[in-house]
C-alpha positions as CSV (number, residue, x, y, z in Angstrom):
1,M,-3.5,2.4,0.0
2,A,-4.6,5.5,2.1
3,S,-8.2,6.3,2.1
4,Y,-10.2,9.3,3.4
5,N,-13.8,10.0,2.5
6,G,-13.2,8.2,-0.6
7,E,-16.7,6.6,-1.0
8,K,-17.4,7.6,-4.6
9,Y,-14.6,5.9,-6.4
10,I,-12.8,3.6,-4.1
11,E,-14.6,0.3,-5.2
12,Q,-13.4,1.0,-8.7
13,Q,-10.0,1.4,-7.6
14,I,-10.0,-1.5,-5.4
15,K,-11.2,-3.7,-8.4
16,S,-8.5,-2.2,-10.7
17,I,-5.8,-3.5,-8.2
18,L,-7.0,-6.9,-7.6
19,L,-7.9,-7.8,-11.1
20,Q,-4.4,-7.0,-12.4
21,K,-3.2,-9.7,-15.0
22,N,-0.8,-12.4,-13.8
23,I,0.0,-10.8,-10.8
24,V,-1.6,-11.6,-7.2
25,P,-1.2,-8.3,-5.1
26,Y,-1.8,-8.0,-1.4
27,L,-3.6,-4.8,-0.6
28,I,-3.3,-2.9,2.8
29,I,-5.7,0.1,3.3
30,R,-5.4,2.2,6.1
31,D,-8.1,4.5,6.5
32,D,-7.5,8.0,8.1
33,G,-10.9,8.4,9.9
34,S,-13.5,8.8,7.2
35,S,-16.8,10.2,8.1
36,D,-18.7,8.5,4.9
37,T,-19.2,4.9,3.9
38,T,-15.7,4.6,2.7
39,V,-14.9,1.9,5.5
40,K,-18.2,0.0,4.6
41,K,-17.3,-0.1,1.2
42,I,-14.0,-1.5,1.7
43,S,-15.5,-4.0,4.0
44,L,-17.8,-5.0,1.3
45,M,-14.9,-5.3,-1.4
46,K,-13.2,-7.7,1.2
47,E,-16.4,-9.8,1.3
48,L,-16.6,-9.7,-2.7
49,F,-12.8,-10.6,-3.4
50,N,-10.6,-13.2,-1.1
51,S,-10.7,-11.3,2.3
52,E,-7.0,-12.5,2.7
53,R,-6.0,-10.3,-0.1
54,I,-7.4,-7.0,1.7
55,E,-6.2,-5.8,5.1
56,L,-8.1,-3.0,6.6
57,I,-6.7,-0.6,9.5
58,V,-8.7,2.3,10.7
59,N,-6.5,5.2,12.1
60,R,-8.3,6.0,15.5
61,T,-5.4,8.2,16.6
62,S,-4.9,12.0,16.4
63,S,-2.1,11.6,14.0
64,K,-3.6,12.4,10.6
65,G,-2.5,13.5,7.1
66,H,-1.5,11.7,4.0
67,V,2.0,11.7,4.6
68,R,1.7,10.3,8.0
69,N,-0.7,7.6,6.7
70,F,1.6,6.6,4.0
71,S,4.5,6.4,6.6
72,A,2.5,4.2,8.8
73,L,1.5,2.0,5.7
74,C,5.3,1.8,4.9
75,Q,6.0,0.6,8.4
76,L,3.4,-2.1,8.0
77,S,4.9,-3.2,4.8
78,K,7.9,-3.8,6.5
79,R,6.3,-6.8,8.5
80,S,5.1,-8.4,5.3
81,E,6.9,-10.8,3.1
82,G,6.6,-8.7,-0.2
83,E,9.2,-8.1,-2.3
84,Y,7.8,-5.1,-4.2
85,F,5.6,-2.2,-3.1
86,C,3.4,0.4,-4.8
87,F,1.7,3.3,-3.4
88,S,-2.1,3.9,-4.2
89,D,-4.7,6.8,-4.3
90,Q,-8.2,6.0,-3.5
91,D,-9.8,7.5,-6.6
92,D,-7.7,6.3,-9.8
93,V,-8.1,3.2,-12.1
94,W,-5.0,1.1,-12.6
95,L,-4.5,-0.5,-16.1
96,D,-4.7,-4.3,-15.7
97,S,-1.1,-4.5,-17.0
98,K,0.4,-2.1,-14.7
99,L,2.0,-4.5,-12.1
100,E,3.0,-7.0,-14.5
101,K,4.9,-4.5,-16.7
102,L,6.7,-2.9,-13.5
103,T,7.5,-6.0,-12.0
104,E,9.2,-7.3,-15.2
105,R,11.1,-4.2,-15.4
106,M,12.0,-4.5,-11.6
107,K,13.6,-7.8,-12.0
108,F,15.4,-6.8,-15.1
109,I,16.8,-3.8,-13.1
110,E,17.7,-6.0,-9.8
111,D,19.3,-8.7,-12.1
112,K,21.8,-5.9,-13.1
113,H,22.3,-4.0,-9.8
114,G,21.1,-6.7,-7.2
115,K,18.4,-6.8,-4.8
116,T,20.3,-4.9,-1.9
117,T,20.3,-1.8,-4.4
118,P,17.3,0.6,-3.5
119,I,15.2,1.1,-6.9
120,L,12.2,2.8,-7.7
121,I,10.3,2.7,-11.0
122,H,7.6,5.3,-11.9
123,S,5.3,5.9,-15.1
124,D,3.2,8.3,-16.9
125,L,-0.4,8.8,-16.4
126,T,-3.4,9.6,-18.6
127,V,-5.3,12.3,-17.2
128,V,-9.5,11.7,-17.2
129,D,-12.4,13.4,-15.7
130,E,-14.7,12.0,-13.4
131,R,-16.4,9.7,-15.8
132,L,-13.0,8.6,-17.0
133,N,-13.2,10.7,-20.3
134,L,-9.8,11.4,-21.5
135,I,-8.4,14.9,-20.6
136,S,-4.8,14.5,-21.7
137,P,-3.0,11.2,-22.9
138,S,0.2,12.4,-20.8
139,F,0.2,13.9,-17.2
140,I,3.9,14.8,-17.8
141,N,3.0,16.8,-20.9
142,F,-0.3,18.1,-19.3
143,Q,1.6,19.6,-16.3
144,G,4.6,20.7,-18.2
145,I,6.7,18.4,-16.0
146,P,10.5,18.4,-16.7
147,D,11.8,15.4,-18.4
148,P,12.2,12.4,-15.8
149,T,14.9,10.8,-17.5
150,T,17.2,13.8,-17.1
151,H,16.0,15.2,-13.7
152,E,19.0,15.5,-11.4
153,F,19.9,17.2,-8.1
154,P,19.9,20.0,-7.2
155,T,16.9,20.5,-9.4
156,F,15.4,17.5,-7.7
157,C,15.6,19.3,-4.4
158,L,13.3,21.7,-5.7
159,Q,10.9,19.8,-7.9
160,N,9.5,16.3,-7.9
161,V,8.7,14.6,-11.1
162,A,7.6,11.2,-9.6
163,T,3.9,10.7,-9.1
164,G,3.2,8.0,-6.1
165,C,0.5,6.2,-7.7
166,T,2.7,5.2,-10.4
167,M,5.5,3.9,-8.4
168,M,6.9,0.6,-7.8
169,F,9.6,0.0,-5.3
170,N,11.8,-2.8,-3.9
171,R,12.3,-3.7,-0.3
172,A,15.8,-2.1,-0.4
173,L,14.2,1.3,-0.9
174,L,11.2,0.8,1.6
175,D,13.8,-0.2,4.4
176,I,16.0,2.7,3.8
177,S,13.1,5.6,3.1
178,S,10.9,4.7,6.0
179,P,10.0,5.7,8.5
180,I,9.2,9.0,6.7
181,P,10.8,12.0,8.5
182,D,8.1,14.5,9.8
183,T,10.0,17.3,7.8
184,V,9.1,15.5,4.4
185,L,6.4,17.4,2.3
186,V,5.1,14.7,0.2
187,H,6.0,10.9,0.4
188,D,6.5,10.2,-3.0
189,W,8.9,12.8,-3.6
190,W,10.9,11.8,-0.6
191,F,10.9,8.1,-2.0
192,A,12.1,9.4,-5.5
193,Q,14.6,11.4,-3.8
194,C,16.0,8.5,-1.8
195,A,16.0,6.1,-4.8
196,K,18.2,8.9,-6.7
197,L,20.6,9.5,-4.0
198,F,20.9,5.7,-2.8
199,G,20.2,3.7,-6.0
200,V,18.4,3.8,-9.1
201,L,15.2,5.9,-10.1
202,E,13.9,4.8,-13.4
203,F,10.9,6.5,-15.6
204,Y,8.9,3.9,-17.5
205,D,7.5,5.9,-20.4
206,E,3.9,4.6,-20.6
207,P,0.8,5.8,-18.9
208,L,-0.4,2.9,-16.5
209,I,-2.8,4.7,-14.4
210,K,-6.1,6.7,-15.3
211,Y,-5.7,9.7,-13.1
212,R,-9.0,10.9,-12.2
213,Q,-9.6,14.7,-11.7
214,H,-12.7,15.4,-9.5
215,S,-13.7,18.3,-7.0
216,H,-12.3,16.3,-4.2
217,N,-8.9,15.6,-5.3
218,S,-6.1,15.8,-2.3
219,I,-3.7,16.6,-5.1
220,G,-4.8,17.2,-8.5
221,A,-3.4,18.0,-11.8
222,L,-3.3,21.6,-13.3
223,S,-2.3,22.3,-17.0
224,H,1.0,24.0,-17.6
225,K,-1.2,26.9,-19.2
226,E,-3.5,27.0,-16.1
227,Q,-0.4,27.0,-13.7
228,R,1.1,30.0,-15.6
229,S,-2.1,31.7,-15.6
230,F,-2.6,31.4,-12.0
231,F,1.0,32.7,-11.6
232,K,0.4,35.8,-13.6
233,S,-3.0,36.5,-11.9
234,H,-1.6,35.9,-8.5
235,I,1.8,36.6,-8.6
236,Y,2.3,37.9,-4.9
237,K,0.6,34.7,-3.8
238,A,2.6,32.5,-5.9
239,F,5.9,34.2,-4.5
240,I,4.9,33.6,-0.9
241,N,4.0,30.1,-1.7
242,Y,6.9,29.3,-3.6
243,T,9.1,30.7,-0.8
244,N,7.4,28.5,1.8
245,H,8.0,25.4,-0.5
246,L,11.8,26.5,-0.7
247,E,11.9,26.5,3.1
248,S,10.2,23.1,3.4
249,A,12.2,21.6,0.5
250,I,15.3,22.7,2.4
251,K,14.2,20.7,5.6
252,Q,13.4,17.7,3.7
253,A,17.3,18.2,2.1
254,E,18.3,18.1,5.7
255,S,16.7,14.9,6.6
256,L,18.1,13.3,3.3
257,V,21.8,14.3,4.6
258,N,21.0,13.2,7.9
259,L,19.9,9.9,6.3
260,A,23.2,9.7,4.0
261,E,25.3,10.1,7.0
262,N,23.9,7.6,9.2
263,S,23.3,4.8,6.6
264,N,26.6,3.1,7.1
265,E,25.4,-0.1,5.1
266,V,24.1,1.4,2.1
267,S,26.4,3.3,-0.5
268,F,25.3,6.8,-2.2
269,S,25.9,8.9,-5.1
270,E,28.5,11.5,-3.8
271,E,27.6,13.9,-6.6
272,S,24.2,14.0,-5.6
273,Y,24.9,14.1,-1.8
274,K,27.2,17.2,-2.8
275,H,24.1,19.2,-4.5
276,I,21.9,17.9,-1.4
277,L,24.2,19.1,1.2
278,K,24.7,22.5,-0.5
279,F,21.0,23.0,-0.9
280,S,20.4,21.9,2.6
281,K,22.6,24.8,4.1
282,L,21.2,27.8,2.1
283,K,19.5,28.9,5.5
284,D,23.1,29.3,6.9
285,V,24.7,31.5,4.1
286,S,24.4,35.2,3.0
287,V,21.7,36.8,0.8
288,I,24.3,37.3,-1.8
289,N,25.5,33.5,-2.0
290,R,21.8,32.6,-1.9
291,Y,21.2,34.9,-5.0
292,R,24.4,33.6,-6.6
293,Y,23.2,29.8,-6.1
294,A,19.8,30.6,-7.8
295,K,21.3,32.4,-10.6
296,D,24.2,29.7,-11.4
297,Y,21.9,26.7,-10.9
298,F,18.8,27.7,-12.6
299,N,20.3,29.5,-15.6
300,D,18.3,27.6,-18.2
301,K,15.3,29.2,-17.1
302,G,13.4,32.4,-18.7
303,I,14.5,35.9,-17.7
304,L,11.3,36.3,-15.5
305,E,11.4,33.0,-14.0
306,R,15.0,33.3,-12.9
307,L,14.4,36.5,-11.4
308,F,11.3,35.1,-9.6
309,M,13.6,32.4,-8.4
310,C,16.4,34.6,-7.2
311,L,14.1,36.7,-5.3
312,A,12.3,33.8,-3.6
313,F,16.1,32.5,-2.6
314,I,16.9,35.9,-1.3
315,R,13.6,35.8,1.0
316,I,14.2,32.5,2.8
317,K,14.6,33.3,6.4
318,R,18.3,32.9,7.8
319,R,18.5,30.4,10.6
């Protein structure tokens, strides 16, 4: 768990993790320099529960941010004896069957593919307000996210469909995916891409978390309708933001290519690699080739959306 100024909800989040059915989890919390009572509340939770089940690390360095925090947590987790690992936010509520269900599914997949295969499972979420009142029974539907069961590269180079706080992954994926490169936009997207490239990425079609929406969310949820409304009202800003996102996604793809080329002991999907490699080189090709790429690969979009994407691809700065 990565924490930062989360005093309002962190106790409820910790309780929902430690009170899981038929699973005894070990919780590592790395605080990113909170200025409120977050660290104090975590310490109180350590006293309330068996202190050996909670480890608290306070980041006193100048290296801050949620991706760096989760990268540090991954490095700490590598030293543990754990088989399976989960990311956690500081303000949600896990259903008490979350770990049991994901562990059962993980063991099934490992029996089929082997423990040395990198595996990641992620689930849906229910979207709730500050008081846990239901906003939507499905985060996937609420945000209009593409079907996770059919999401493939190269689209995966542009859009993530796996939410970090729902994930469970095995040690094989932890070992190959971390440390997380500095070029990575979001830790969960990186882990999902690595699972898709090197092993198994599976969607568990059931909400296992209450995803709390409040005024201080680091990354929150907007409904599909709200996203489209913002796009129409702020089309220029959306265009600039999307172009910047594209350039960052290309850097992340370059890191994936580099990882694949230097991971001699782990096999990967040649088909996925081919798509990632082509996407990673978009800064090196001509404007017309970038236009053709967008036109060919995203022809399932509406006319305006295709035009928007083609223009964004054209605007990418050449290396």
